PDB file of N, CA, C and O in Angstrom:
ATOM      1  N   UNK A   1      32.101  10.292 -13.059  1.00  0.00           N
ATOM      2  CA  UNK A   1      30.793   9.859 -12.643  1.00  0.00           C
ATOM      3  C   UNK A   1      30.892   9.667 -11.128  1.00  0.00           C
ATOM      4  O   UNK A   1      31.846   9.097 -10.600  1.00  0.00           O
ATOM      5  N   UNK A   2      29.809  10.195 -10.433  1.00  0.00           N
ATOM      6  CA  UNK A   2      29.811   9.988  -9.006  1.00  0.00           C
ATOM      7  C   UNK A   2      29.584   8.463  -8.614  1.00  0.00           C
ATOM      8  O   UNK A   2      28.913   7.695  -9.303  1.00  0.00           O
ATOM      9  N   UNK A   3      30.176   8.137  -7.508  1.00  0.00           N
ATOM     10  CA  UNK A   3      30.145   6.774  -7.006  1.00  0.00           C
ATOM     11  C   UNK A   3      28.858   6.723  -5.936  1.00  0.00           C
ATOM     12  O   UNK A   3      28.692   7.581  -5.069  1.00  0.00           O
ATOM     13  N   UNK A   4      28.060   5.682  -6.122  1.00  0.00           N
ATOM     14  CA  UNK A   4      26.951   5.528  -5.207  1.00  0.00           C
ATOM     15  C   UNK A   4      27.060   4.751  -4.025  1.00  0.00           C
ATOM     16  O   UNK A   4      26.233   4.822  -3.116  1.00  0.00           O
ATOM     17  N   UNK A   5      28.134   3.952  -4.008  1.00  0.00           N
ATOM     18  CA  UNK A   5      28.547   3.117  -2.815  1.00  0.00           C
ATOM     19  C   UNK A   5      27.421   2.020  -2.539  1.00  0.00           C
ATOM     20  O   UNK A   5      27.171   1.702  -1.376  1.00  0.00           O
ATOM     21  N   UNK A   6      26.790   1.483  -3.540  1.00  0.00           N
ATOM     22  CA  UNK A   6      25.833   0.586  -3.335  1.00  0.00           C
ATOM     23  C   UNK A   6      26.495  -0.849  -3.234  1.00  0.00           C
ATOM     24  O   UNK A   6      27.186  -1.269  -4.162  1.00  0.00           O
ATOM     25  N   UNK A   7      26.281  -1.558  -2.138  1.00  0.00           N
ATOM     26  CA  UNK A   7      26.958  -2.775  -1.853  1.00  0.00           C
ATOM     27  C   UNK A   7      26.455  -3.890  -2.977  1.00  0.00           C
ATOM     28  O   UNK A   7      25.363  -3.778  -3.535  1.00  0.00           O
ATOM     29  N   UNK A   8      27.299  -4.885  -3.223  1.00  0.00           N
ATOM     30  CA  UNK A   8      27.101  -5.975  -4.208  1.00  0.00           C
ATOM     31  C   UNK A   8      25.865  -6.741  -3.842  1.00  0.00           C
ATOM     32  O   UNK A   8      25.068  -7.179  -4.673  1.00  0.00           O
ATOM     33  N   UNK A   9      25.757  -6.877  -2.509  1.00  0.00           N
ATOM     34  CA  UNK A   9      24.698  -7.767  -1.988  1.00  0.00           C
ATOM     35  C   UNK A   9      23.224  -7.318  -2.360  1.00  0.00           C
ATOM     36  O   UNK A   9      22.235  -8.038  -2.226  1.00  0.00           O
ATOM     37  N   UNK A  10      23.223  -6.091  -2.819  1.00  0.00           N
ATOM     38  CA  UNK A  10      21.865  -5.533  -3.264  1.00  0.00           C
ATOM     39  C   UNK A  10      21.344  -6.319  -4.471  1.00  0.00           C
ATOM     40  O   UNK A  10      20.135  -6.383  -4.691  1.00  0.00           O
ATOM     41  N   UNK A  11      22.254  -6.922  -5.259  1.00  0.00           N
ATOM     42  CA  UNK A  11      21.923  -7.690  -6.323  1.00  0.00           C
ATOM     43  C   UNK A  11      21.138  -9.020  -6.047  1.00  0.00           C
ATOM     44  O   UNK A  11      20.579  -9.653  -6.943  1.00  0.00           O
ATOM     45  N   UNK A  12      21.145  -9.369  -4.791  1.00  0.00           N
ATOM     46  CA  UNK A  12      20.497 -10.557  -4.344  1.00  0.00           C
ATOM     47  C   UNK A  12      19.025 -10.166  -3.681  1.00  0.00           C
ATOM     48  O   UNK A  12      18.206 -11.027  -3.362  1.00  0.00           O
ATOM     49  N   UNK A  13      18.842  -8.941  -3.545  1.00  0.00           N
ATOM     50  CA  UNK A  13      17.591  -8.425  -2.978  1.00  0.00           C
ATOM     51  C   UNK A  13      16.422  -8.628  -3.881  1.00  0.00           C
ATOM     52  O   UNK A  13      16.544  -8.318  -5.066  1.00  0.00           O
ATOM     53  N   UNK A  14      15.376  -9.084  -3.464  1.00  0.00           N
ATOM     54  CA  UNK A  14      14.125  -9.333  -4.212  1.00  0.00           C
ATOM     55  C   UNK A  14      13.583  -7.959  -4.698  1.00  0.00           C
ATOM     56  O   UNK A  14      13.029  -7.812  -5.787  1.00  0.00           O
ATOM     57  N   UNK A  15      13.781  -7.021  -3.843  1.00  0.00           N
ATOM     58  CA  UNK A  15      13.308  -5.640  -4.116  1.00  0.00           C
ATOM     59  C   UNK A  15      13.981  -5.102  -5.405  1.00  0.00           C
ATOM     60  O   UNK A  15      13.353  -4.538  -6.301  1.00  0.00           O
ATOM     61  N   UNK A  16      15.337  -5.332  -5.416  1.00  0.00           N
ATOM     62  CA  UNK A  16      16.153  -4.938  -6.604  1.00  0.00           C
ATOM     63  C   UNK A  16      15.758  -5.661  -7.787  1.00  0.00           C
ATOM     64  O   UNK A  16      15.607  -5.043  -8.841  1.00  0.00           O
ATOM     65  N   UNK A  17      15.563  -6.983  -7.718  1.00  0.00           N
ATOM     66  CA  UNK A  17      15.173  -7.784  -8.829  1.00  0.00           C
ATOM     67  C   UNK A  17      13.787  -7.299  -9.401  1.00  0.00           C
ATOM     68  O   UNK A  17      13.623  -7.154 -10.612  1.00  0.00           O
ATOM     69  N   UNK A  18      12.788  -7.053  -8.465  1.00  0.00           N
ATOM     70  CA  UNK A  18      11.605  -6.679  -8.796  1.00  0.00           C
ATOM     71  C   UNK A  18      11.634  -5.165  -9.564  1.00  0.00           C
ATOM     72  O   UNK A  18      10.887  -4.903 -10.508  1.00  0.00           O
ATOM     73  N   UNK A  19      12.543  -4.288  -9.046  1.00  0.00           N
ATOM     74  CA  UNK A  19      12.746  -3.031  -9.671  1.00  0.00           C
ATOM     75  C   UNK A  19      13.243  -3.173 -11.133  1.00  0.00           C
ATOM     76  O   UNK A  19      12.710  -2.587 -12.075  1.00  0.00           O
ATOM     77  N   UNK A  20      14.272  -3.972 -11.237  1.00  0.00           N
ATOM     78  CA  UNK A  20      14.898  -4.041 -12.611  1.00  0.00           C
ATOM     79  C   UNK A  20      13.754  -4.652 -13.506  1.00  0.00           C
ATOM     80  O   UNK A  20      13.548  -4.217 -14.639  1.00  0.00           O
ATOM     81  N   UNK A  21      13.046  -5.638 -12.975  1.00  0.00           N
ATOM     82  CA  UNK A  21      11.964  -6.255 -13.938  1.00  0.00           C
ATOM     83  C   UNK A  21      10.966  -5.241 -14.327  1.00  0.00           C
ATOM     84  O   UNK A  21      10.479  -5.274 -15.457  1.00  0.00           O
ATOM     85  N   UNK A  22      10.615  -4.306 -13.433  1.00  0.00           N
ATOM     86  CA  UNK A  22       9.711  -3.333 -13.707  1.00  0.00           C
ATOM     87  C   UNK A  22      10.252  -2.335 -14.680  1.00  0.00           C
ATOM     88  O   UNK A  22       9.519  -1.968 -15.598  1.00  0.00           O
ATOM     89  N   UNK A  23      11.469  -1.857 -14.569  1.00  0.00           N
ATOM     90  CA  UNK A  23      12.177  -1.019 -15.459  1.00  0.00           C
ATOM     91  C   UNK A  23      12.187  -1.609 -16.907  1.00  0.00           C
ATOM     92  O   UNK A  23      11.844  -0.917 -17.865  1.00  0.00           O
ATOM     93  N   UNK A  24      12.595  -2.922 -17.042  1.00  0.00           N
ATOM     94  CA  UNK A  24      12.703  -3.329 -18.281  1.00  0.00           C
ATOM     95  C   UNK A  24      11.356  -3.436 -19.130  1.00  0.00           C
ATOM     96  O   UNK A  24      11.359  -3.499 -20.359  1.00  0.00           O
ATOM     97  N   UNK A  25      10.163  -3.449 -18.316  1.00  0.00           N
ATOM     98  CA  UNK A  25       8.911  -3.301 -18.980  1.00  0.00           C
ATOM     99  C   UNK A  25       8.603  -2.015 -19.584  1.00  0.00           C
ATOM    100  O   UNK A  25       7.713  -1.903 -20.428  1.00  0.00           O
ATOM    101  N   UNK A  26       9.362  -0.971 -19.149  1.00  0.00           N
ATOM    102  CA  UNK A  26       9.169   0.389 -19.684  1.00  0.00           C
ATOM    103  C   UNK A  26       9.590   0.525 -21.063  1.00  0.00           C
ATOM    104  O   UNK A  26       9.096   1.404 -21.769  1.00  0.00           O
ATOM    105  N   UNK A  27      10.629  -0.430 -21.584  1.00  0.00           N
ATOM    106  CA  UNK A  27      11.058  -0.219 -22.961  1.00  0.00           C
ATOM    107  C   UNK A  27      12.383   0.301 -22.987  1.00  0.00           C
ATOM    108  O   UNK A  27      12.941   0.741 -21.982  1.00  0.00           O
ATOM    109  N   UNK A  28      12.917   0.253 -24.172  1.00  0.00           N
ATOM    110  CA  UNK A  28      14.368   0.686 -24.322  1.00  0.00           C
ATOM    111  C   UNK A  28      14.409   2.274 -24.308  1.00  0.00           C
ATOM    112  O   UNK A  28      15.515   2.764 -24.086  1.00  0.00           O
ATOM    113  N   UNK A  29      13.490   3.021 -24.490  1.00  0.00           N
ATOM    114  CA  UNK A  29      13.581   4.452 -24.485  1.00  0.00           C
ATOM    115  C   UNK A  29      13.433   5.008 -23.005  1.00  0.00           C
ATOM    116  O   UNK A  29      13.545   6.221 -22.825  1.00  0.00           O
ATOM    117  N   UNK A  30      13.220   4.274 -22.091  1.00  0.00           N
ATOM    118  CA  UNK A  30      12.995   4.713 -20.690  1.00  0.00           C
ATOM    119  C   UNK A  30      14.124   5.533 -20.238  1.00  0.00           C
ATOM    120  O   UNK A  30      15.266   5.081 -20.327  1.00  0.00           O
ATOM    121  N   UNK A  31      13.871   6.853 -19.699  1.00  0.00           N
ATOM    122  CA  UNK A  31      14.749   7.708 -19.090  1.00  0.00           C
ATOM    123  C   UNK A  31      14.321   7.898 -17.663  1.00  0.00           C
ATOM    124  O   UNK A  31      13.217   8.363 -17.378  1.00  0.00           O
ATOM    125  N   UNK A  32      15.226   7.526 -16.755  1.00  0.00           N
ATOM    126  CA  UNK A  32      14.889   7.790 -15.288  1.00  0.00           C
ATOM    127  C   UNK A  32      14.967   9.235 -14.994  1.00  0.00           C
ATOM    128  O   UNK A  32      15.660  10.018 -15.645  1.00  0.00           O
ATOM    129  N   UNK A  33      14.134   9.597 -13.859  1.00  0.00           N
ATOM    130  CA  UNK A  33      14.157  10.871 -13.407  1.00  0.00           C
ATOM    131  C   UNK A  33      15.499  11.410 -12.883  1.00  0.00           C
ATOM    132  O   UNK A  33      16.256  10.642 -12.287  1.00  0.00           O
ATOM    133  N   UNK A  34      15.826  12.709 -13.083  1.00  0.00           N
ATOM    134  CA  UNK A  34      17.074  13.186 -12.638  1.00  0.00           C
ATOM    135  C   UNK A  34      16.928  13.391 -11.184  1.00  0.00           C
ATOM    136  O   UNK A  34      15.812  13.337 -10.667  1.00  0.00           O
ATOM    137  N   UNK A  35      18.060  13.639 -10.454  1.00  0.00           N
ATOM    138  CA  UNK A  35      18.043  13.801  -9.036  1.00  0.00           C
ATOM    139  C   UNK A  35      17.365  15.118  -8.702  1.00  0.00           C
ATOM    140  O   UNK A  35      16.878  15.307  -7.588  1.00  0.00           O
ATOM    141  N   UNK A  36      17.329  16.186  -9.836  1.00  0.00           N
ATOM    142  CA  UNK A  36      16.669  17.438  -9.472  1.00  0.00           C
ATOM    143  C   UNK A  36      15.127  17.207  -9.645  1.00  0.00           C
ATOM    144  O   UNK A  36      14.377  17.832  -8.896  1.00  0.00           O
ATOM    145  N   UNK A  37      14.627  16.395 -10.534  1.00  0.00           N
ATOM    146  CA  UNK A  37      13.163  15.989 -10.537  1.00  0.00           C
ATOM    147  C   UNK A  37      12.782  15.251  -9.359  1.00  0.00           C
ATOM    148  O   UNK A  37      11.716  15.514  -8.801  1.00  0.00           O
ATOM    149  N   UNK A  38      13.580  14.316  -8.912  1.00  0.00           N
ATOM    150  CA  UNK A  38      13.225  13.548  -7.752  1.00  0.00           C
ATOM    151  C   UNK A  38      13.100  14.431  -6.406  1.00  0.00           C
ATOM    152  O   UNK A  38      12.127  14.341  -5.658  1.00  0.00           O
ATOM    153  N   UNK A  39      14.176  15.281  -6.185  1.00  0.00           N
ATOM    154  CA  UNK A  39      14.211  16.200  -5.070  1.00  0.00           C
ATOM    155  C   UNK A  39      13.346  17.382  -5.124  1.00  0.00           C
ATOM    156  O   UNK A  39      13.116  18.057  -4.120  1.00  0.00           O
ATOM    157  N   UNK A  40      12.850  17.650  -6.319  1.00  0.00           N
ATOM    158  CA  UNK A  40      12.020  18.876  -6.557  1.00  0.00           C
ATOM    159  C   UNK A  40      10.586  18.421  -6.699  1.00  0.00           C
ATOM    160  O   UNK A  40       9.937  18.102  -5.703  1.00  0.00           O
ATOM    161  N   UNK A  41      10.078  18.386  -7.926  1.00  0.00           N
ATOM    162  CA  UNK A  41       8.655  18.243  -8.150  1.00  0.00           C
ATOM    163  C   UNK A  41       8.113  16.898  -7.702  1.00  0.00           C
ATOM    164  O   UNK A  41       6.996  16.873  -7.186  1.00  0.00           O
ATOM    165  N   UNK A  42       8.837  15.729  -7.862  1.00  0.00           N
ATOM    166  CA  UNK A  42       8.363  14.463  -7.459  1.00  0.00           C
ATOM    167  C   UNK A  42       8.182  14.419  -5.906  1.00  0.00           C
ATOM    168  O   UNK A  42       7.194  13.920  -5.367  1.00  0.00           O
ATOM    169  N   UNK A  43       9.252  15.002  -5.224  1.00  0.00           N
ATOM    170  CA  UNK A  43       9.209  14.936  -3.794  1.00  0.00           C
ATOM    171  C   UNK A  43       8.113  15.917  -3.299  1.00  0.00           C
ATOM    172  O   UNK A  43       7.412  15.593  -2.340  1.00  0.00           O
ATOM    173  N   UNK A  44       7.954  17.066  -3.906  1.00  0.00           N
ATOM    174  CA  UNK A  44       6.830  18.003  -3.452  1.00  0.00           C
ATOM    175  C   UNK A  44       5.512  17.255  -3.754  1.00  0.00           C
ATOM    176  O   UNK A  44       4.615  17.401  -2.924  1.00  0.00           O
ATOM    177  N   UNK A  45       5.285  16.513  -4.774  1.00  0.00           N
ATOM    178  CA  UNK A  45       4.053  15.876  -4.984  1.00  0.00           C
ATOM    179  C   UNK A  45       3.704  14.805  -3.859  1.00  0.00           C
ATOM    180  O   UNK A  45       2.565  14.633  -3.427  1.00  0.00           O
ATOM    181  N   UNK A  46       4.805  14.123  -3.451  1.00  0.00           N
ATOM    182  CA  UNK A  46       4.566  13.113  -2.415  1.00  0.00           C
ATOM    183  C   UNK A  46       4.307  13.768  -1.067  1.00  0.00           C
ATOM    184  O   UNK A  46       3.482  13.273  -0.300  1.00  0.00           O
ATOM    185  N   UNK A  47       5.035  14.943  -0.735  1.00  0.00           N
ATOM    186  CA  UNK A  47       4.766  15.547   0.456  1.00  0.00           C
ATOM    187  C   UNK A  47       3.352  16.111   0.489  1.00  0.00           C
ATOM    188  O   UNK A  47       2.666  15.953   1.498  1.00  0.00           O
ATOM    189  N   UNK A  48       2.911  16.734  -0.530  1.00  0.00           N
ATOM    190  CA  UNK A  48       1.510  17.197  -0.682  1.00  0.00           C
ATOM    191  C   UNK A  48       0.422  16.076  -0.503  1.00  0.00           C
ATOM    192  O   UNK A  48      -0.613  16.258   0.138  1.00  0.00           O
ATOM    193  N   UNK A  49       0.724  15.010  -1.072  1.00  0.00           N
ATOM    194  CA  UNK A  49      -0.124  13.737  -0.841  1.00  0.00           C
ATOM    195  C   UNK A  49      -0.134  13.276   0.617  1.00  0.00           C
ATOM    196  O   UNK A  49      -1.197  12.959   1.152  1.00  0.00           O
ATOM    197  N   UNK A  50       0.982  13.236   1.238  1.00  0.00           N
ATOM    198  CA  UNK A  50       1.073  12.902   2.653  1.00  0.00           C
ATOM    199  C   UNK A  50       0.317  13.914   3.521  1.00  0.00           C
ATOM    200  O   UNK A  50      -0.292  13.491   4.504  1.00  0.00           O
ATOM    201  N   UNK A  51       0.312  15.180   3.238  1.00  0.00           N
ATOM    202  CA  UNK A  51      -0.350  16.282   3.867  1.00  0.00           C
ATOM    203  C   UNK A  51      -1.824  16.111   3.744  1.00  0.00           C
ATOM    204  O   UNK A  51      -2.584  16.233   4.705  1.00  0.00           O
ATOM    205  N   UNK A  52      -2.218  15.815   2.490  1.00  0.00           N
ATOM    206  CA  UNK A  52      -3.665  15.565   2.320  1.00  0.00           C
ATOM    207  C   UNK A  52      -4.226  14.410   3.097  1.00  0.00           C
ATOM    208  O   UNK A  52      -5.324  14.479   3.650  1.00  0.00           O
ATOM    209  N   UNK A  53      -3.494  13.401   3.131  1.00  0.00           N
ATOM    210  CA  UNK A  53      -3.913  12.055   3.830  1.00  0.00           C
ATOM    211  C   UNK A  53      -3.955  12.491   5.313  1.00  0.00           C
ATOM    212  O   UNK A  53      -4.907  12.094   5.986  1.00  0.00           O
ATOM    213  N   UNK A  54      -2.972  13.301   5.908  1.00  0.00           N
ATOM    214  CA  UNK A  54      -2.943  13.689   7.328  1.00  0.00           C
ATOM    215  C   UNK A  54      -4.054  14.464   7.610  1.00  0.00           C
ATOM    216  O   UNK A  54      -4.653  14.283   8.670  1.00  0.00           O
ATOM    217  N   UNK A  55      -4.444  15.368   6.751  1.00  0.00           N
ATOM    218  CA  UNK A  55      -5.557  16.239   6.943  1.00  0.00           C
ATOM    219  C   UNK A  55      -6.793  15.526   6.993  1.00  0.00           C
ATOM    220  O   UNK A  55      -7.626  15.830   7.847  1.00  0.00           O
ATOM    221  N   UNK A  56      -7.018  14.546   6.113  1.00  0.00           N
ATOM    222  CA  UNK A  56      -8.157  13.621   6.214  1.00  0.00           C
ATOM    223  C   UNK A  56      -8.248  12.829   7.376  1.00  0.00           C
ATOM    224  O   UNK A  56      -9.335  12.629   7.918  1.00  0.00           O
ATOM    225  N   UNK A  57      -7.054  12.301   7.855  1.00  0.00           N
ATOM    226  CA  UNK A  57      -6.968  11.525   9.164  1.00  0.00           C
ATOM    227  C   UNK A  57      -7.453  12.396  10.270  1.00  0.00           C
ATOM    228  O   UNK A  57      -8.270  11.956  11.078  1.00  0.00           O
ATOM    229  N   UNK A  58      -6.972  13.653  10.348  1.00  0.00           N
ATOM    230  CA  UNK A  58      -7.238  14.544  11.419  1.00  0.00           C
ATOM    231  C   UNK A  58      -8.845  14.734  11.509  1.00  0.00           C
ATOM    232  O   UNK A  58      -9.432  14.714  12.591  1.00  0.00           O
ATOM    233  N   UNK A  59      -9.501  14.922  10.264  1.00  0.00           N
ATOM    234  CA  UNK A  59     -10.891  15.179  10.179  1.00  0.00           C
ATOM    235  C   UNK A  59     -11.573  13.895  10.839  1.00  0.00           C
ATOM    236  O   UNK A  59     -12.481  14.068  11.651  1.00  0.00           O
ATOM    237  N   UNK A  60     -11.165  12.659  10.516  1.00  0.00           N
ATOM    238  CA  UNK A  60     -11.733  11.363  10.951  1.00  0.00           C
ATOM    239  C   UNK A  60     -11.461  11.279  12.521  1.00  0.00           C
ATOM    240  O   UNK A  60     -12.334  10.750  13.208  1.00  0.00           O
ATOM    241  N   UNK A  61     -10.388  11.732  13.090  1.00  0.00           N
ATOM    242  CA  UNK A  61     -10.010  11.624  14.410  1.00  0.00           C
ATOM    243  C   UNK A  61     -11.011  12.474  15.254  1.00  0.00           C
ATOM    244  O   UNK A  61     -11.428  12.093  16.348  1.00  0.00           O
ATOM    245  N   UNK A  62     -11.373  13.673  14.658  1.00  0.00           N
ATOM    246  CA  UNK A  62     -12.222  14.537  15.464  1.00  0.00           C
ATOM    247  C   UNK A  62     -13.547  13.960  15.576  1.00  0.00           C
ATOM    248  O   UNK A  62     -14.288  14.366  16.470  1.00  0.00           O
ATOM    249  N   UNK A  63     -13.945  13.023  14.740  1.00  0.00           N
ATOM    250  CA  UNK A  63     -15.201  12.223  14.728  1.00  0.00           C
ATOM    251  C   UNK A  63     -15.142  10.979  15.661  1.00  0.00           C
ATOM    252  O   UNK A  63     -15.949  10.762  16.565  1.00  0.00           O
ATOM    253  N   UNK A  64     -14.148  10.235  15.350  1.00  0.00           N
ATOM    254  CA  UNK A  64     -14.018   8.857  15.867  1.00  0.00           C
ATOM    255  C   UNK A  64     -13.139   8.656  17.071  1.00  0.00           C
ATOM    256  O   UNK A  64     -13.293   7.705  17.838  1.00  0.00           O
ATOM    257  N   UNK A  65     -12.166   9.626  17.222  1.00  0.00           N
ATOM    258  CA  UNK A  65     -11.069   9.484  18.115  1.00  0.00           C
ATOM    259  C   UNK A  65     -10.080   8.498  17.734  1.00  0.00           C
ATOM    260  O   UNK A  65     -10.422   7.441  17.206  1.00  0.00           O
ATOM    261  N   UNK A  66      -8.828   8.798  17.983  1.00  0.00           N
ATOM    262  CA  UNK A  66      -7.703   7.856  17.472  1.00  0.00           C
ATOM    263  C   UNK A  66      -6.526   8.437  17.969  1.00  0.00           C
ATOM    264  O   UNK A  66      -6.534   9.457  18.658  1.00  0.00           O
ATOM    265  N   UNK A  67      -5.404   7.755  17.607  1.00  0.00           N
ATOM    266  CA  UNK A  67      -4.005   8.151  18.012  1.00  0.00           C
ATOM    267  C   UNK A  67      -3.137   8.069  16.712  1.00  0.00           C
ATOM    268  O   UNK A  67      -3.304   7.156  15.904  1.00  0.00           O
ATOM    269  N   UNK A  68      -2.307   8.944  16.559  1.00  0.00           N
ATOM    270  CA  UNK A  68      -1.252   8.905  15.450  1.00  0.00           C
ATOM    271  C   UNK A  68       0.129   8.904  16.048  1.00  0.00           C
ATOM    272  O   UNK A  68       0.442   9.798  16.834  1.00  0.00           O
ATOM    273  N   UNK A  69       0.957   7.963  15.724  1.00  0.00           N
ATOM    274  CA  UNK A  69       2.251   8.002  16.285  1.00  0.00           C
ATOM    275  C   UNK A  69       3.217   8.192  15.228  1.00  0.00           C
ATOM    276  O   UNK A  69       2.905   8.059  14.045  1.00  0.00           O
ATOM    277  N   UNK A  70       4.516   8.535  15.660  1.00  0.00           N
ATOM    278  CA  UNK A  70       5.483   8.919  14.716  1.00  0.00           C
ATOM    279  C   UNK A  70       6.781   8.274  15.110  1.00  0.00           C
ATOM    280  O   UNK A  70       7.003   8.066  16.302  1.00  0.00           O
ATOM    281  N   UNK A  71       7.741   7.912  14.091  1.00  0.00           N
ATOM    282  CA  UNK A  71       9.023   7.335  14.522  1.00  0.00           C
ATOM    283  C   UNK A  71      10.020   8.414  14.828  1.00  0.00           C
ATOM    284  O   UNK A  71      11.191   8.100  15.038  1.00  0.00           O
ATOM    285  N   UNK A  72       9.623   9.692  14.869  1.00  0.00           N
ATOM    286  CA  UNK A  72      10.527  10.627  15.241  1.00  0.00           C
ATOM    287  C   UNK A  72      11.200  11.438  14.181  1.00  0.00           C
ATOM    288  O   UNK A  72      11.814  12.468  14.462  1.00  0.00           O
ATOM    289  N   UNK A  73      11.073  10.926  12.826  1.00  0.00           N
ATOM    290  CA  UNK A  73      11.684  11.606  11.727  1.00  0.00           C
ATOM    291  C   UNK A  73      11.031  12.824  11.509  1.00  0.00           C
ATOM    292  O   UNK A  73       9.809  12.868  11.651  1.00  0.00           O
ATOM    293  N   UNK A  74      11.730  13.922  11.150  1.00  0.00           N
ATOM    294  CA  UNK A  74      11.012  15.095  10.806  1.00  0.00           C
ATOM    295  C   UNK A  74      11.537  15.800   9.558  1.00  0.00           C
ATOM    296  O   UNK A  74      12.700  15.599   9.207  1.00  0.00           O
ATOM    297  N   UNK A  75      10.784  16.567   8.913  1.00  0.00           N
ATOM    298  CA  UNK A  75      11.102  17.191   7.748  1.00  0.00           C
ATOM    299  C   UNK A  75      11.991  18.360   8.012  1.00  0.00           C
ATOM    300  O   UNK A  75      11.602  19.233   8.786  1.00  0.00           O
ATOM    301  N   UNK A  76      13.212  18.449   7.402  1.00  0.00           N
ATOM    302  CA  UNK A  76      14.132  19.599   7.726  1.00  0.00           C
ATOM    303  C   UNK A  76      13.610  20.793   6.985  1.00  0.00           C
ATOM    304  O   UNK A  76      14.185  21.877   7.079  1.00  0.00           O
TER     305      UNK A  76
END
């Protein structure tokens, strides 16, 4: 089994606790998405959603004027 190298301190994170709480609400038969589903279909859906939001923002900017900044991260 591959090692994820997740530090033990993560167990103290409120985000981790909230995630575990949410997963337990799904019931005993819950199956998490595979890495292939996450890096494929699910990621594509999120990218498409972001592109749609950007397109809408660009439409609004052409009417109202505005500025969009980026942290420099780019899609490989």
